[in-house]
mmCIF file as gemmi writes it, N, C-alpha and C atoms, coordinates in Angstrom:
data_model
loop_
_atom_site.group_PDB
_atom_site.id
_atom_site.type_symbol
_atom_site.label_atom_id
_atom_site.label_alt_id
_atom_site.label_comp_id
_atom_site.label_asym_id
_atom_site.label_entity_id
_atom_site.label_seq_id
_atom_site.pdbx_PDB_ins_code
_atom_site.Cartn_x
_atom_site.Cartn_y
_atom_site.Cartn_z
_atom_site.occupancy
_atom_site.B_iso_or_equiv
_atom_site.pdbx_formal_charge
_atom_site.auth_seq_id
_atom_site.auth_asym_id
_atom_site.pdbx_PDB_model_num
ATOM 1 N N . UNK Axp A 1 ? 0.847 -1.172 0 1 0 ? 1 A 1
ATOM 2 C CA . UNK Axp A 1 ? 0 0 0 1 0 ? 1 A 1
ATOM 3 C C . UNK Axp A 1 ? 0.896 1.239 0 1 0 ? 1 A 1
ATOM 4 N N . UNK Axp A 2 ? 0.537 2.227 -0.797 1 0 ? 2 A 1
ATOM 5 C CA . UNK Axp A 2 ? 1.361 3.436 -0.846 1 0 ? 2 A 1
ATOM 6 C C . UNK Axp A 2 ? 1.01 4.373 0.328 1 0 ? 2 A 1
ATOM 7 N N . UNK Axp A 3 ? 1.757 5.481 0.442 1 0 ? 3 A 1
ATOM 8 C CA . UNK Axp A 3 ? 1.558 6.42 1.546 1 0 ? 3 A 1
ATOM 9 C C . UNK Axp A 3 ? 0.145 6.983 1.564 1 0 ? 3 A 1
ATOM 10 N N . UNK Axp A 4 ? -0.361 7.345 0.397 1 0 ? 4 A 1
ATOM 11 C CA . UNK Axp A 4 ? -1.692 7.94 0.305 1 0 ? 4 A 1
ATOM 12 C C . UNK Axp A 4 ? -2.759 6.964 0.789 1 0 ? 4 A 1
ATOM 13 N N . UNK Axp A 5 ? -2.667 5.723 0.395 1 0 ? 5 A 1
ATOM 14 C CA . UNK Axp A 5 ? -3.62 4.69 0.823 1 0 ? 5 A 1
ATOM 15 C C . UNK Axp A 5 ? -3.559 4.468 2.325 1 0 ? 5 A 1
ATOM 16 N N . UNK Axp A 6 ? -2.355 4.488 2.877 1 0 ? 6 A 1
ATOM 17 C CA . UNK Axp A 6 ? -2.19 4.309 4.314 1 0 ? 6 A 1
ATOM 18 C C . UNK Axp A 6 ? -2.829 5.47 5.08 1 0 ? 6 A 1
ATOM 19 N N . UNK Axp A 7 ? -2.627 6.673 4.587 1 0 ? 7 A 1
ATOM 20 C CA . UNK Axp A 7 ? -3.205 7.86 5.238 1 0 ? 7 A 1
ATOM 21 C C . UNK Axp A 7 ? -4.73 7.8 5.196 1 0 ? 7 A 1
ATOM 22 N N . UNK Axp A 8 ? -5.28 7.418 4.045 1 0 ? 8 A 1
ATOM 23 C CA . UNK Axp A 8 ? -6.728 7.313 3.905 1 0 ? 8 A 1
ATOM 24 C C . UNK Axp A 8 ? -7.277 6.252 4.854 1 0 ? 8 A 1
ATOM 25 N N . UNK Axp A 9 ? -6.592 5.106 4.928 1 0 ? 9 A 1
ATOM 26 C CA . UNK Axp A 9 ? -7.043 4.038 5.806 1 0 ? 9 A 1
ATOM 27 C C . UNK Axp A 9 ? -6.994 4.485 7.272 1 0 ? 9 A 1
ATOM 28 N N . UNK Axp A 10 ? -5.919 5.13 7.679 1 0 ? 10 A 1
ATOM 29 C CA . UNK Axp A 10 ? -5.802 5.613 9.056 1 0 ? 10 A 1
ATOM 30 C C . UNK Axp A 10 ? -6.873 6.659 9.37 1 0 ? 10 A 1
ATOM 31 N N . UNK Axp A 11 ? -7.16 7.534 8.428 1 0 ? 11 A 1
ATOM 32 C CA . UNK Axp A 11 ? -8.207 8.541 8.623 1 0 ? 11 A 1
ATOM 33 C C . UNK Axp A 11 ? -9.568 7.869 8.78 1 0 ? 11 A 1
ATOM 34 N N . UNK Axp A 12 ? -9.825 6.853 7.981 1 0 ? 12 A 1
ATOM 35 C CA . UNK Axp A 12 ? -11.097 6.123 8.082 1 0 ? 12 A 1
ATOM 36 C C . UNK Axp A 12 ? -11.242 5.409 9.41 1 0 ? 12 A 1
ATOM 37 N N . UNK Axp A 13 ? -10.181 4.751 9.837 1 0 ? 13 A 1
ATOM 38 C CA . UNK Axp A 13 ? -10.208 4.046 11.129 1 0 ? 13 A 1
ATOM 39 C C . UNK Axp A 13 ? -10.381 5.058 12.264 1 0 ? 13 A 1
ATOM 40 N N . UNK Axp A 14 ? -9.671 6.171 12.17 1 0 ? 14 A 1
ATOM 41 C CA . UNK Axp A 14 ? -9.783 7.212 13.202 1 0 ? 14 A 1
ATOM 42 C C . UNK Axp A 14 ? -11.185 7.794 13.273 1 0 ? 14 A 1
ATOM 43 N N . UNK Axp A 15 ? -11.786 8.066 12.113 1 0 ? 15 A 1
ATOM 44 C CA . UNK Axp A 15 ? -13.138 8.624 12.078 1 0 ? 15 A 1
ATOM 45 C C . UNK Axp A 15 ? -14.142 7.632 12.653 1 0 ? 15 A 1
ATOM 46 N N . UNK Axp A 16 ? -14.001 6.37 12.303 1 0 ? 16 A 1
ATOM 47 C CA . UNK Axp A 16 ? -14.901 5.347 12.827 1 0 ? 16 A 1
ATOM 48 C C . UNK Axp A 16 ? -14.756 5.23 14.344 1 0 ? 16 A 1
ATOM 49 N N . UNK Axp A 17 ? -13.545 5.21 14.829 1 0 ? 17 A 1
ATOM 50 C CA . UNK Axp A 17 ? -13.311 5.121 16.276 1 0 ? 17 A 1
ATOM 51 C C . UNK Axp A 17 ? -13.883 6.336 16.988 1 0 ? 17 A 1
ATOM 52 N N . UNK Axp A 18 ? -13.742 7.499 16.395 1 0 ? 18 A 1
ATOM 53 C CA . UNK Axp A 18 ? -14.271 8.722 16.997 1 0 ? 18 A 1
ATOM 54 C C . UNK Axp A 18 ? -15.793 8.658 17.113 1 0 ? 18 A 1
ATOM 55 N N . UNK Axp A 19 ? -16.463 8.265 16.03 1 0 ? 19 A 1
ATOM 56 C CA . UNK Axp A 19 ? -17.927 8.198 16.03 1 0 ? 19 A 1
ATOM 57 C C . UNK Axp A 19 ? -18.42 7.182 17.056 1 0 ? 19 A 1
ATOM 58 N N . UNK Axp A 20 ? -17.825 5.998 17.071 1 0 ? 20 A 1
ATOM 59 C CA . UNK Axp A 20 ? -18.246 4.974 18.023 1 0 ? 20 A 1
ATOM 60 C C . UNK Axp A 20 ? -17.947 5.404 19.457 1 0 ? 20 A 1
ATOM 61 N N . UNK Axp A 21 ? -16.828 6.013 19.686 1 0 ? 21 A 1
ATOM 62 C CA . UNK Axp A 21 ? -16.47 6.493 21.024 1 0 ? 21 A 1
ATOM 63 C C . UNK Axp A 21 ? -17.375 7.617 21.485 1 0 ? 21 A 1
ATOM 64 N N . UNK Axp A 22 ? -17.749 8.499 20.564 1 0 ? 22 A 1
ATOM 65 C CA . UNK Axp A 22 ? -18.62 9.611 20.921 1 0 ? 22 A 1
ATOM 66 C C . UNK Axp A 22 ? -20.001 9.109 21.317 1 0 ? 22 A 1
ATOM 67 N N . UNK Axp A 23 ? -20.507 8.11 20.61 1 0 ? 23 A 1
ATOM 68 C CA . UNK Axp A 23 ? -21.824 7.554 20.96 1 0 ? 23 A 1
ATOM 69 C C . UNK Axp A 23 ? -21.767 6.904 22.341 1 0 ? 23 A 1
ATOM 70 N N . UNK Axp A 24 ? -20.737 6.133 22.606 1 0 ? 24 A 1
ATOM 71 C CA . UNK Axp A 24 ? -20.595 5.48 23.905 1 0 ? 24 A 1
ATOM 72 C C . UNK Axp A 24 ? -20.394 6.524 24.989 1 0 ? 24 A 1
ATOM 73 N N . UNK Axp A 25 ? -19.656 7.558 24.685 1 0 ? 25 A 1
ATOM 74 C CA . UNK Axp A 25 ? -19.39 8.624 25.65 1 0 ? 25 A 1
ATOM 75 C C . UNK Axp A 25 ? -20.643 9.373 26.034 1 0 ? 25 A 1
ATOM 76 N N . UNK Axp A 26 ? -21.519 9.627 25.084 1 0 ? 26 A 1
ATOM 77 C CA . UNK Axp A 26 ? -22.762 10.352 25.382 1 0 ? 26 A 1
ATOM 78 C C . UNK Axp A 26 ? -23.645 9.569 26.327 1 0 ? 26 A 1
ATOM 79 N N . UNK Axp A 27 ? -23.782 8.28 26.086 1 0 ? 27 A 1
ATOM 80 C CA . UNK Axp A 27 ? -24.658 7.484 26.952 1 0 ? 27 A 1
ATOM 81 C C . UNK Axp A 27 ? -24.063 7.378 28.361 1 0 ? 27 A 1
ATOM 82 N N . UNK Axp A 28 ? -22.766 7.216 28.442 1 0 ? 28 A 1
ATOM 83 C CA . UNK Axp A 28 ? -22.108 7.142 29.757 1 0 ? 28 A 1
ATOM 84 C C . UNK Axp A 28 ? -22.229 8.485 30.477 1 0 ? 28 A 1
ATOM 85 N N . UNK Axp A 29 ? -22.066 9.582 29.738 1 0 ? 29 A 1
ATOM 86 C CA . UNK Axp A 29 ? -22.209 10.914 30.324 1 0 ? 29 A 1
ATOM 87 C C . UNK Axp A 29 ? -23.625 11.099 30.871 1 0 ? 29 A 1
ATOM 88 N N . UNK Axp A 30 ? -24.623 10.678 30.109 1 0 ? 30 A 1
ATOM 89 C CA . UNK Axp A 30 ? -26.015 10.803 30.545 1 0 ? 30 A 1
ATOM 90 C C . UNK Axp A 30 ? -26.245 9.986 31.812 1 0 ? 30 A 1
ATOM 91 N N . UNK Axp A 31 ? -25.661 8.809 31.867 1 0 ? 31 A 1
ATOM 92 C CA . UNK Axp A 31 ? -25.808 7.953 33.045 1 0 ? 31 A 1
ATOM 93 C C . UNK Axp A 31 ? -25.172 8.607 34.274 1 0 ? 31 A 1
ATOM 94 N N . UNK Axp A 32 ? -23.958 9.093 34.121 1 0 ? 32 A 1
ATOM 95 C CA . UNK Axp A 32 ? -23.238 9.715 35.237 1 0 ? 32 A 1
ATOM 96 C C . UNK Axp A 32 ? -23.944 10.99 35.69 1 0 ? 32 A 1
ATOM 97 N N . UNK Axp A 33 ? -24.37 11.828 34.737 1 0 ? 33 A 1
ATOM 98 C CA . UNK Axp A 33 ? -25.023 13.075 35.123 1 0 ? 33 A 1
ATOM 99 C C . UNK Axp A 33 ? -26.372 12.813 35.791 1 0 ? 33 A 1
ATOM 100 N N . UNK Axp A 34 ? -27.069 11.752 35.393 1 0 ? 34 A 1
ATOM 101 C CA . UNK Axp A 34 ? -28.328 11.399 36.041 1 0 ? 34 A 1
ATOM 102 C C . UNK Axp A 34 ? -28.122 11.008 37.496 1 0 ? 34 A 1
ATOM 103 N N . UNK Axp A 35 ? -27.099 10.216 37.745 1 0 ? 35 A 1
ATOM 104 C CA . UNK Axp A 35 ? -26.791 9.808 39.117 1 0 ? 35 A 1
ATOM 105 C C . UNK Axp A 35 ? -26.356 11.023 39.934 1 0 ? 35 A 1
ATOM 106 N N . UNK Axp A 36 ? -25.535 11.878 39.351 1 0 ? 36 A 1
ATOM 107 C CA . UNK Axp A 36 ? -25.079 13.071 40.057 1 0 ? 36 A 1
ATOM 108 C C . UNK Axp A 36 ? -26.255 13.978 40.417 1 0 ? 36 A 1
ATOM 109 N N . UNK Axp A 37 ? -27.207 14.108 39.509 1 0 ? 37 A 1
ATOM 110 C CA . UNK Axp A 37 ? -28.387 14.939 39.784 1 0 ? 37 A 1
ATOM 111 C C . UNK Axp A 37 ? -29.208 14.348 40.929 1 0 ? 37 A 1
ATOM 112 N N . UNK Axp A 38 ? -29.372 13.023 40.956 1 0 ? 38 A 1
ATOM 113 C CA . UNK Axp A 38 ? -30.106 12.383 42.044 1 0 ? 38 A 1
ATOM 114 C C . UNK Axp A 38 ? -29.424 12.643 43.39 1 0 ? 38 A 1
ATOM 115 N N . UNK Axp A 39 ? -28.106 12.529 43.406 1 0 ? 39 A 1
ATOM 116 C CA . UNK Axp A 39 ? -27.361 12.767 44.644 1 0 ? 39 A 1
ATOM 117 C C . UNK Axp A 39 ? -27.496 14.232 45.053 1 0 ? 39 A 1
ATOM 118 N N . UNK Axp A 40 ? -27.326 15.149 44.109 1 0 ? 40 A 1
ATOM 119 C CA . UNK Axp A 40 ? -27.392 16.585 44.385 1 0 ? 40 A 1
ATOM 120 C C . UNK Axp A 40 ? -28.756 16.975 44.951 1 0 ? 40 A 1
ATOM 121 N N . UNK Axp A 41 ? -29.829 16.353 44.447 1 0 ? 41 A 1
ATOM 122 C CA . UNK Axp A 41 ? -31.186 16.683 44.874 1 0 ? 41 A 1
ATOM 123 C C . UNK Axp A 41 ? -31.651 15.903 46.104 1 0 ? 41 A 1
ATOM 124 N N . UNK Axp A 42 ? -30.816 15.017 46.62 1 0 ? 42 A 1
ATOM 125 C CA . UNK Axp A 42 ? -31.173 14.25 47.803 1 0 ? 42 A 1
ATOM 126 C C . UNK Axp A 42 ? -31.367 15.207 48.987 1 0 ? 42 A 1
ATOM 127 N N . UNK Axp A 43 ? -32.425 15.019 49.784 1 0 ? 43 A 1
ATOM 128 C CA . UNK Axp A 43 ? -32.693 15.929 50.908 1 0 ? 43 A 1
ATOM 129 C C . UNK Axp A 43 ? -31.536 16.037 51.909 1 0 ? 43 A 1
ATOM 130 N N . UNK Axp A 44 ? -30.842 14.934 52.17 1 0 ? 44 A 1
ATOM 131 C CA . UNK Axp A 44 ? -29.706 14.98 53.097 1 0 ? 44 A 1
ATOM 132 C C . UNK Axp A 44 ? -28.576 15.839 52.541 1 0 ? 44 A 1
ATOM 133 N N . UNK Axp A 45 ? -28.347 15.735 51.244 1 0 ? 45 A 1
ATOM 134 C CA . UNK Axp A 45 ? -27.287 16.52 50.612 1 0 ? 45 A 1
ATOM 135 C C . UNK Axp A 45 ? -27.674 17.999 50.604 1 0 ? 45 A 1
ATOM 136 N N . UNK Axp A 46 ? -28.948 18.297 50.335 1 0 ? 46 A 1
ATOM 137 C CA . UNK Axp A 46 ? -29.408 19.69 50.372 1 0 ? 46 A 1
ATOM 138 C C . UNK Axp A 46 ? -29.189 20.294 51.753 1 0 ? 46 A 1
ATOM 139 N N . UNK Axp A 47 ? -29.513 19.523 52.781 1 0 ? 47 A 1
ATOM 140 C CA . UNK Axp A 47 ? -29.348 19.996 54.162 1 0 ? 47 A 1
ATOM 141 C C . UNK Axp A 47 ? -27.861 20.255 54.456 1 0 ? 47 A 1
ATOM 142 N N . UNK Axp A 48 ? -27.002 19.348 54.015 1 0 ? 48 A 1
ATOM 143 C CA . UNK Axp A 48 ? -25.562 19.509 54.235 1 0 ? 48 A 1
ATOM 144 C C . UNK Axp A 48 ? -25.032 20.72 53.478 1 0 ? 48 A 1
ATOM 145 N N . UNK Axp A 49 ? -25.528 20.944 52.262 1 0 ? 49 A 1
ATOM 146 C CA . UNK Axp A 49 ? -25.096 22.117 51.493 1 0 ? 49 A 1
ATOM 147 C C . UNK Axp A 49 ? -25.481 23.399 52.213 1 0 ? 49 A 1
ATOM 148 N N . UNK Axp A 50 ? -26.691 23.436 52.759 1 0 ? 50 A 1
ATOM 149 C CA . UNK Axp A 50 ? -27.176 24.621 53.463 1 0 ? 50 A 1
ATOM 150 C C . UNK Axp A 50 ? -26.327 24.885 54.709 1 0 ? 50 A 1
ATOM 151 N N . UNK Axp A 51 ? -26.05 23.825 55.482 1 0 ? 51 A 1
ATOM 152 C CA . UNK Axp A 51 ? -25.21 23.971 56.687 1 0 ? 51 A 1
ATOM 153 C C . UNK Axp A 51 ? -23.826 24.475 56.319 1 0 ? 51 A 1
ATOM 154 N N . UNK Axp A 52 ? -23.256 23.89 55.28 1 0 ? 52 A 1
ATOM 155 C CA . UNK Axp A 52 ? -21.914 24.28 54.853 1 0 ? 52 A 1
ATOM 156 C C . UNK Axp A 52 ? -21.889 25.729 54.389 1 0 ? 52 A 1
ATOM 157 N N . UNK Axp A 53 ? -22.913 26.129 53.664 1 0 ? 53 A 1
ATOM 158 C CA . UNK Axp A 53 ? -22.995 27.505 53.182 1 0 ? 53 A 1
ATOM 159 C C . UNK Axp A 53 ? -23.021 28.482 54.349 1 0 ? 53 A 1
ATOM 160 N N . UNK Axp A 54 ? -23.784 28.172 55.391 1 0 ? 54 A 1
ATOM 161 C CA . UNK Axp A 54 ? -23.848 29.042 56.573 1 0 ? 54 A 1
ATOM 162 C C . UNK Axp A 54 ? -22.487 29.123 57.261 1 0 ? 54 A 1
ATOM 163 N N . UNK Axp A 55 ? -21.798 27.984 57.374 1 0 ? 55 A 1
ATOM 164 C CA . UNK Axp A 55 ? -20.478 27.974 58.002 1 0 ? 55 A 1
ATOM 165 C C . UNK Axp A 55 ? -19.482 28.802 57.208 1 0 ? 55 A 1
ATOM 166 N N . UNK Axp A 56 ? -19.546 28.7 55.89 1 0 ? 56 A 1
ATOM 167 C CA . UNK Axp A 56 ? -18.634 29.466 55.028 1 0 ? 56 A 1
ATOM 168 C C . UNK Axp A 56 ? -18.911 30.965 55.175 1 0 ? 56 A 1
ATOM 169 N N . UNK Axp A 57 ? -20.2 31.334 55.231 1 0 ? 57 A 1
ATOM 170 C CA . UNK Axp A 57 ? -20.554 32.736 55.414 1 0 ? 57 A 1
ATOM 171 C C . UNK Axp A 57 ? -19.992 33.27 56.718 1 0 ? 57 A 1
ATOM 172 N N . UNK Axp A 58 ? -20.168 32.518 57.812 1 0 ? 58 A 1
ATOM 173 C CA . UNK Axp A 58 ? -19.652 32.939 59.11 1 0 ? 58 A 1
ATOM 174 C C . UNK Axp A 58 ? -18.131 33.086 59.069 1 0 ? 58 A 1
ATOM 175 N N . UNK Axp A 59 ? -17.454 32.135 58.453 1 0 ? 59 A 1
ATOM 176 C CA . UNK Axp A 59 ? -15.996 32.178 58.368 1 0 ? 59 A 1
ATOM 177 C C . UNK Axp A 59 ? -15.538 33.382 57.55 1 0 ? 59 A 1
ATOM 178 N N . UNK Axp A 60 ? -16.262 33.692 56.479 1 0 ? 60 A 1
ATOM 179 C CA . UNK Axp A 60 ? -15.901 34.834 55.636 1 0 ? 60 A 1
ATOM 180 C C . UNK Axp A 60 ? -16.1 36.139 56.41 1 0 ? 60 A 1
ATOM 181 N N . UNK Axp A 61 ? -17.181 36.23 57.163 1 0 ? 61 A 1
ATOM 182 C CA . UNK Axp A 61 ? -17.433 37.434 57.966 1 0 ? 61 A 1
ATOM 183 C C . UNK Axp A 61 ? -16.34 37.596 59.025 1 0 ? 61 A 1
ATOM 184 N N . UNK Axp A 62 ? -15.977 36.495 59.672 1 0 ? 62 A 1
ATOM 185 C CA . UNK Axp A 62 ? -14.934 36.521 60.693 1 0 ? 62 A 1
ATOM 186 C C . UNK Axp A 62 ? -13.594 36.946 60.091 1 0 ? 62 A 1
ATOM 187 N N . UNK Axp A 63 ? -13.267 36.401 58.946 1 0 ? 63 A 1
ATOM 188 C CA . UNK Axp A 63 ? -12.005 36.76 58.277 1 0 ? 63 A 1
ATOM 189 C C . UNK Axp A 63 ? -12.014 38.223 57.868 1 0 ? 63 A 1
ATOM 190 N N . UNK Axp A 64 ? -13.147 38.716 57.394 1 0 ? 64 A 1
ATOM 191 C CA . UNK Axp A 64 ? -13.241 40.128 56.981 1 0 ? 64 A 1
ATOM 192 C C . UNK Axp A 64 ? -13.053 41.032 58.198 1 0 ? 64 A 1
ATOM 193 N N . UNK Axp A 65 ? -13.64 40.669 59.341 1 0 ? 65 A 1
ATOM 194 C CA . UNK Axp A 65 ? -13.461 41.484 60.564 1 0 ? 65 A 1
ATOM 195 C C . UNK Axp A 65 ? -11.995 41.51 60.979 1 0 ? 65 A 1
ATOM 196 N N . UNK Axp A 66 ? -11.35 40.334 60.928 1 0 ? 66 A 1
ATOM 197 C CA . UNK Axp A 66 ? -9.942 40.261 61.325 1 0 ? 66 A 1
ATOM 198 C C . UNK Axp A 66 ? -9.051 41.086 60.405 1 0 ? 66 A 1
ATOM 199 N N . UNK Axp A 67 ? -9.43 41.169 59.146 1 0 ? 67 A 1
ATOM 200 C CA . UNK Axp A 67 ? -8.646 41.948 58.192 1 0 ? 67 A 1
ATOM 201 C C . UNK Axp A 67 ? -9.016 43.428 58.217 1 0 ? 67 A 1
ATOM 202 N N . UNK Axp A 68 ? -10.076 43.743 58.944 1 0 ? 68 A 1
ATOM 203 C CA . UNK Axp A 68 ? -10.505 45.126 59.04 1 0 ? 68 A 1
ATOM 204 C C . UNK Axp A 68 ? -11.264 45.593 57.801 1 0 ? 68 A 1
ATOM 205 N N . UNK Axp A 69 ? -11.929 44.707 57.149 1 0 ? 69 A 1
ATOM 206 C CA . UNK Axp A 69 ? -12.688 45.079 55.944 1 0 ? 69 A 1
ATOM 207 C C . UNK Axp A 69 ? -14.115 45.392 56.254 1 0 ? 69 A 1
């Protein structure tokens, strides 16, 4: 096979691998994002986020006072 034929064959194999990988990647991404959304919306996680947010606010206020801001 000459150089041109080899390049064409490699491009074809690469394009096929890309298309097949992209399809598999989309379904896996959808699966992972669905699970992440369920976890994020869980009532226990919401409560923990709220508690953490309050603690961060208090810490930021304390740091600002110490810095004289």
